[in-house]
N, C-alpha and C positions, 0 to 999 in steps of 0.2 A: 620272444618279443611279441606283444599283442598289437592288434590294429586299433586305431582310433582316428576316425576321419569323418569329414563331411564331403559328400560328392554331389555336385549339381552341374548339369550341362544344358543350357537353355537353347543351344543352336539347333534349329531344324535342318536336317540334312535332306536334300533332294538329289537323289543319285540316279544316274543313268543317261544314256544317249538321248539327246534332244531336250533335256530338262531346262535349258535356258529359256525355252518357250513358256515356262511356267513362272517366269520372273514377275510378270504383271500381277499375279495373284499374291506375291510376297511383299511387294512394295506398295504402300498405300497411295491412292490416286492424288492425295493432297501433298505428298512429299515433294520437296525441292531437292533434287538428287545431284551430288557431285560424283561423277564417274572417274575413278582413279585407275590409272594403268601404267605400264612400264615403258619399254622401248618401242612399242608400236606393233608388235607381232600380232596382237588381237585384230588389227586392221587388215592384216594380210591373210589370216586364216578364217575369216568370216565371223569370229566371235563378236567383234565390235558391232557389226550389222545386226546380229541376233539379239544383242543386248538392247540396242536402240529400238528394235521392234518390240521387245518385251516391255520397254518403258514408254511406249507410245502414249501421247496425251499427258505426259508428266513433264515438268520443268527439269531439264537436264543441262548441266555444264560439265565440261571435260577438263581433266588435268592429266597430262601424260609426262613421262620422263622420270618416274620413280626408279632409282638405281637398284642394282642387285643387292647392295647393302644400303638400305634407305638412309638418306642423309637428312639431318634435322633442318638444315637450311632449305632444302627442297620442300619439306613438309611445311615450313613457315610460309613459303610462297603459296602453297596450296591453301593454307589457312587464310591468307589475305583474300584469295578468290572466294573461298567459302563464306567468309563474313560479308564481302561485298554483295554476294548473290543471295544472302539469307538462306543458305543451305540448311536443310533439316535432316538429311540422310546421306551417309557416305557409302558408296558401293565400290569395293575393291575388286578388280577383274584382273587376274593374273596368278602368279605363283605366290609363295610365302612372303616374299619381300614386299610386294604390292599390298597384300592383305595385312601384313604387319603395319605398313605405313597408314593404311586406312583406319585401323584401330587406334593408332597413336594420334592421327589427325583428328579423330572423333573426340579425343580428350583435349587436344591443344586448342581447337576452335572455341571451346567454351571457357577457357582460362584467359580472362581478359587483362589481368594485371600481373606484372612480374614475368620471370622467366619460367615458361611452362616446364621445360626440361628439369630445372632445379626443383620445382615444386613436386613433380612426379617422382624424382629420385628420393626426395626427402619423405615422401608419403604425406604431403600436406593435405589439408581438407580443401578439396577443389570442387567446382561445380560438376554435376552429372555430365557425362559425355553425350554427344549425338548418337543416335542409333546408327548401326552399320550392318552391311551384309557383304557376302563374298561369293564370287564366282571363280572357282579354282580351275586353272589351266595347267598347272605343274604340281603333281603330288610330291611332297617332301616334308614340309615342316609341321603339318597339322594345324597351322595358324588359323585355318578357316573355321575351327570350332574350339579354339582355346583362347585364353585371355592374355596371352603374352605377345609383346612386340619387341623385336630386337632392332635398335636404331643406332646409327653412327652419328657422331658429332665431330666432324673433321677438324674444326678449330681447336678442339681439346684433345684430339687424337684418341677418342674413346668409341667403343662399341658396347652398348649395354642392353640387357633385357629389362623390359618393364612389364610388370604383372598388375593388371587391373581387371577384376572380374566384370565390372560394368561394361567393358569394351568387347566382351565376347560377342561375336556376330549373332544377330537374331536369326539368320538363315545362311546356309551355304549350299550352293548348287555345285555338284560334282558330276561333270559330264566327261567320262573317259575319252570320248571321241575327240575332245579338244587337244589331247596329247599327240595326235597323229603328226602334227607339223613340228614337234619339238626336235631339236638336234640331239644326237646321241649323248653328248657331254652333259646336257641338262638332265636327261633321263638317268644317267649314271650317278650324277650328284644327288638326285632326288632319292634314289634307292638307298644310297649310303647314308644320307642324312636321316632317313627314317629308321634304318638299322641302329644308328647310334642313339637315337631317341629312346628306342626300346631298351638298349643296353644300359643307358644312364639311369634308368628306373629299375631295371631287373638285376643288374650286376652290382648289388650293394650288400648290406648286412642282411642275413637271413631273418625273416619275419613270418608270422603265421598268416600267410596270404596266398593260399593255394589257388584261388580264383585269379588273382592278379598275375601270379607267376605263371600259371598255366596259360593264360591269355597271352602273356608276353612270349612264351615259348612258341605258341601257335603263330603269332605275328612274325617272329623271327624265321620260322620254317617257311612261311609263305614268301617272305622277302628274299630269303636265300634261294628258294626255288624259282620264283617268278621274276625276280630282279634281273638276272641274266637273260631270261627269256624276253623280257621287255625290250632289251636293247638288241637282241639277236633275231627277233621275229616280229612281223607286222601282225599282231594278234589283239583282237578286242578283248579276249579273255585275260591276257597279260595286263593290258591297260586297266581293266576293271579291278583285278586282284591287287595290283600295286597301289592304285589310287585309294582303295578302301583301307588297305593295311596301313598306308602312310597316315591316313586320317586317324585311325584307331591308335596309332603309336603315340599320339600326343594330344588326346582329347581329355585327359585327366583320369581315365578309368584305371589303367594299369599302374598308375602311380598313387592311387588312393590308399592311404594308410601304410605305405611302405617308405623306407628311407630312399632318398634320391641323391645321386652323386653330382652330375653336371660339371665335373672338373674338366673333362675333355672339351666341353663347349666353351667354358670360360677361357681356357688357354687358346682354343681355336679362334674365339672372337678377337683376342689380342693379336693373333697372327694375321687375321684378316684386316684389322685396323692398321697394323704396322706395315703390311706387305701386300695387301690386296689379294691374298690367297682365296680362292673359291671356298665358301663356307664348308661344304662337304669335304673338300680336299684338306682343309685345315684339321678336320676331325679324324680323317683316316690316317693322317700322318702322326697324330698324337695318341690315339686310343690304344693301339697294340702295346706301345712302350709304357703307357701309364698302367695298363693291365699287368704287365710284367713287373713294374715297379711296386705294384700293390698286390702281388701274388699271394702273400701270406694272409693279408687282411681279407681278401676276396676269394680265398681258395674254395670255401664251401660252395659259393654260388657259381664260381667258374667250373667246378667239377660237375655240378648239377647241369649247367649249360652244356658242358661237353657231352654228357650222357643223354640228356633229353632232347637237345636240339641237333647236335652233330652226330648222335648215335655212336659215340666213341666207347668201345668196350674196354675200359681200363679201370681195374679195381683201386689203383693207387690215386688218391685225390690230387696229389701234386702233379703227377704225370698227366692225369686227365686234364687238369687246369692248363698246363702248358700246351697240350695238344689243341685245346679249344682256342687259345690265343693264336696259335699258328694257323688254324683253320679260318679264323676271323681275318687275319692279315692276308691270307691267300684270297679270301673273298673280295677284300678291298682291291687287291691287284687285279682280280678277274673283272672288276667293275672299272678298271683303268684309272684307279685313284692311287695317289702316292702313299707309301708307308715309311719313307725316310725322306729327309730333306734333300738328299741327292736326287730324288725324283722330281724336285722342283728347281730346275737349273736357273741360275741367275739370281737366286734369292739367298742372301746371307742373313742367317738368323742369329741375333744376339739375345741370349737368354735373359740378360739384365733388362733389356727393353721390354720383353714380355712380362717380366716380374713387375717392372715399373707400371705397366698398364694395369695389371691386376691390383696393385696397391692403389693406384689412382681411382680405380673402379670400386674400391672397398670390398674386394672379393676374396682376399686372403684371410684366413686359411680356407682351402677348398675341401671338397669331399663331404660325404654324408655324415661323417663324424667330425668334420672340421679339423682334421689332423694332417692335411697336405699343405706344407709351408713352402717358402721360397726355395729352400734347398732341394726339396722334392721336385719342384718344377724345373730347377736347373738340371737335376739328374735325368728327368724324363726327356727334356729337350736335347741333352747331350747324347742320350741313348738313340734318339732319332737322327742324330748326325749334326746337330747344331755346333 
């Protein structure tokens, strides 16, 4: 299978300790800025103060309270504020959820008629979004340099990804030192999320993409080595390596010209929407069972993954593939993430509810070949203990 793709990434990455101080050179002096953030941790760890120093002499209004799974109703409240204050620039400061919300908000603000969610779902012709930038404090999603926002709409029971190239941030500041105050669970989640991003683009049908596949393998090796070290040691080196790897996992490069799966993510989004499961933990509980269910279809890439990433010396492709799945599952456990529903006490999973979400979201069939249907989803969820 040959490659055929267009790759573009306009986001300027500013990486390293102390780089928030460069914010003033990245945001024009005439901009009217809406500073978007989450639960307030940036006010406790000094990031908020550093951002305001960087935006000195600019008009700034603040909107906090973006949820870990950004809610459309919350974004609409931010939209009202942005319109009242004639905001021209959205600055998301936080993890992937805040940055997703900032990108989505940038679109919603300029859509003045009708339901913005429905228009974006349908792909209607809508006005250009506001410009936006990102200051990343939790590496995980790669949202700071990609065009995707994952947004929940509680009233409809949906959690959907929205892809709009025009909302890719104009810049992203990645200061690994901002990770020092993060709790262990958030670090664990971030590493697992980044790993699944790579696997969703790498563990697909074979294609003539040695650059993309080789880069994916390197990213996986880095995350498998440095992810545990990130949560087990207080190391600038670990923070730097994980933050950069998580960014590269989903900035578009390793997926250029290759088939992409995303089945685990779509099922995971349903689990989060229905049960509030942490995003990364919804992925870790689904991915190993989905890999086993798709063993024959993915055997070639699973065997390559086993040998090149896990260094498994097994000549039989089937056995190598099974060993790679077991190693992946063990890694998720090492990162304290669930791999069966019994690891999520108090949550009763109904496969039919998950399938209903996927149907309502227009996502079935799943997979890079579009051959994962409702019965496959049932089988995967039952294998995970539903």
